[in-house]
N, C-alpha and C positions, 0 to 999 in steps of 0.2 A: 504492499499499499504506499502510497505517496500521500505527505501531508504538507499543505501549502499554508504557509504562515502569513503572507502578504499577497496582495494583488498583483498579478503578473499580467502584462500587456504584451500579447503576441500577435494573435490575429482577432480575438475576442478578451472581454474582461473575465477574468477567473477569480470567484470569490473565495476567500480565505477557507479552508475545510480539509477534510480527509476524502483522498479519491481512490478507487480501484482502476485497474488497467481493465481493459475489455477481456483478457484471458482470465484474471482474478474473478471478475463478475460472473463470467460464465461458469467457472467452476463452482462458485459459490450458490449459484441458481440452478445447478445441473442442467444446462442447457447447451446446445451446439453453438461454438462461436460463430459461425456463419450465419445463424438464425439470429443472434445477438445484434450482429453487425448490420443485418437487414433491419432490424428494429430502429437502431442508432439513425439509421439513413433515413428512414421515415420520420423520426423525430418522436418517436414513441417514448422514448428513454431520453432524459437530457443528459448532454456529455459536453466535454470540453476538449479543444485540442491543445496540447501543452508540448510544446519542442517535437512535434511530430508523434506524440502518443496519444491516443483518444482516451480520457479519463471520465468515470462516472463518479457521481458524488455518492460518498458513503451512506448519507443519510436518505438517499432515494429509498422510497418505499419502506422506511423504517429499518435499515438495515444495521444502523448503530444498536438496535434494541436486541437483534439477533446475535450478535457476537458477544 
C-alpha cells in the first residue's frame, strides 16, 4: 500500500490518504485484474494516476474497516 501525506499534482489532484494498487485491490476483492481495469476505465471505481501507477483509495467501499 502507498500512503500519500500531501497533495501531489501530476495530471490530477490526489487527496492525502492511503491507496492500494490495482493488483492489491484485485487480490483483496478476489476479482480478476482485467475485470477491475475495465471497471476503472468505466469510472465505476474512483482512482488516481500517480507516477504511472493507478491507485485506488483504501477508504473506497469502507475498505479501512475490513482490515
